[in-house]
C-alpha positions in Angstrom: 138.5 5.1 206.3 141.2 3.4 204.2 143.9 3.9 206.9 143.6 2.0 210.1 145.6 -0.1 212.6 146.7 -3.4 211.3 145.8 -6.5 213.3 147.4 -9.9 213.6 144.9 -11.3 211.1 146.3 -8.9 208.5 149.8 -10.5 208.7 149.4 -12.9 205.7 148.5 -10.0 203.4 151.1 -7.7 204.9 153.8 -10.3 204.5 153.0 -10.6 200.8 152.8 -6.8 200.4 156.1 -6.0 202.1 158.1 -8.8 200.6 156.8 -8.0 197.1 157.6 -4.3 197.5 161.2 -4.6 198.8 162.7 -7.8 197.5 162.8 -10.0 194.4 161.7 -9.5 190.8 158.2 -8.4 191.7 159.5 -5.4 193.6 161.1 -4.0 190.4 157.6 -3.1 189.1 157.9 -0.1 191.6 160.6 2.5 192.1 161.3 2.0 195.9 162.7 -1.6 195.8 165.9 -2.9 197.3 166.2 -5.8 194.9 169.5 -4.7 193.4 171.0 -3.9 196.8 169.9 -7.0 198.8 169.7 -10.4 197.1 166.8 -12.5 198.4 163.1 -12.7 198.4 162.1 -11.9 202.0 162.2 -8.5 203.7 160.2 -9.8 206.7 158.4 -12.8 208.0 155.3 -13.5 210.0 157.2 -13.6 213.3 158.8 -10.2 212.7 155.5 -8.6 211.8 153.8 -10.0 214.9 156.6 -8.8 217.1 156.3 -5.4 215.6 152.5 -5.3 216.2 153.0 -6.4 219.8 155.8 -3.9 220.5 154.8 -1.5 223.3 154.0 2.0 222.1 153.9 0.8 218.4 151.4 0.5 215.7 151.4 -0.8 212.2 149.0 1.1 210.0 147.4 -0.4 206.8 146.0 1.4 203.8 143.1 -0.5 202.2 141.4 0.2 198.9 137.6 0.3 198.6 137.4 -3.5 198.1 139.3 -3.9 201.4 142.6 -5.1 200.0 145.7 -3.9 201.8 147.8 -1.8 199.4 150.2 0.0 201.8 151.5 0.0 205.4 153.8 1.8 207.7 155.2 0.9 211.1 155.3 3.6 213.9 156.9 3.3 217.3 157.1 5.9 220.0 160.6 6.0 221.5 162.4 8.4 223.8 163.9 10.3 220.9 160.6 10.7 219.0 158.4 8.6 216.6 160.3 6.0 214.6 158.8 5.4 211.2 159.7 2.2 209.4 158.7 -0.2 206.7 156.7 2.3 204.7 155.4 0.1 201.9 153.2 0.6 198.9 152.3 -2.1 196.4 154.8 -1.8 193.6 152.3 -1.2 190.8 150.6 1.5 192.8 153.7 3.5 193.8 153.2 7.1 192.6 149.4 6.9 193.3 149.6 8.9 196.5 149.3 6.1 199.0 152.7 6.7 200.5 151.8 10.4 201.0 148.6 9.4 202.8 150.5 7.0 205.1 153.0 9.8 205.9 150.0 12.1 206.7 148.7 9.5 209.1 152.1 9.2 210.7 152.2 12.9 211.2 148.8 12.7 212.9 149.9 9.8 215.1 153.0 11.7 216.1 151.0 14.7 217.2 148.5 12.6 219.1 151.3 10.9 220.9 153.0 14.3 221.5 156.1 13.4 219.5 157.9 16.5 218.2 160.2 14.5 215.9 159.7 11.7 213.4 162.8 9.8 212.3 163.7 6.9 210.1 166.6 5.0 208.6 167.0 4.8 204.9 169.8 2.9 203.0 172.1 5.7 202.2 172.6 4.8 198.5 168.8 5.0 197.8 169.1 8.6 196.6 165.7 8.7 194.8 164.0 7.6 198.0 165.9 10.0 200.1 164.9 12.8 197.7 161.2 11.7 198.0 161.3 11.9 201.8 163.0 15.3 201.5 160.1 16.5 199.4 157.8 15.5 202.2 159.6 17.5 204.9 162.3 15.1 206.1 166.0 16.1 206.2 169.2 14.1 206.5 170.7 14.5 210.0 174.2 13.6 209.0 174.0 10.5 211.3 174.5 7.0 209.9 174.0 3.6 211.3 175.3 0.2 210.3 173.2 -1.8 208.0 172.8 -5.3 209.3 170.5 -7.9 207.9 170.0 -11.6 208.9 170.8 -13.9 206.1 167.2 -15.1 205.9 166.3 -11.6 204.8 168.8 -11.4 202.0 172.5 -10.8 201.4 173.7 -7.2 200.5 175.3 -7.0 197.1 177.6 -4.2 198.3 178.6 -2.5 201.6 175.5 -0.6 202.9 174.7 1.8 205.7 171.7 3.6 206.9 171.3 7.4 206.7 169.1 8.8 209.4 166.4 11.3 208.4 164.0 13.3 210.5 161.1 15.7 210.4 160.0 18.0 213.2 156.3 17.8 213.8 154.2 20.8 214.7 152.1 20.9 217.8 148.8 19.1 218.3 146.0 20.2 216.1 142.3 19.9 216.6 141.7 19.2 212.9 143.5 15.8 213.0 141.0 13.1 212.2 143.2 10.1 212.9 143.6 8.3 216.2 141.0 10.2 218.3 
């Protein structure tokens, strides 16, 4: 199966993937980058990725190609208010190849397995194309916003930014889910 839980030994590959998809010139090969909004090369570091993997009730999923190379990932954490989805990442040159959709499908299955009736995320509010993509996949803007704060080691915003909160209601548990049994 190409989607499975990421392990600490995957951190070096995930670090390259995430940073190349969100920040710097390499990210501009895709359409979901933040390179024009946040000046810098790093979106994350090894310590952050390890902390995310060790977080209770959380899982980082990875998408691997047939050769075993990681081409996508997503972070999922069960919280009181539902399943938080973050750091959905696809290699820039492979965006629009369906990997993001597969990771969202896996997130839906994970939410149902964990009995979460809501998946939510934060998206930088000026990223209209990305918000529209999530809307096409069942997410809606809640009208809520949150401050955008980033440590200087992860870049410097080129303008004032805030997060828009998006959510999707998940249907009940289904027997046909093949993930996370």
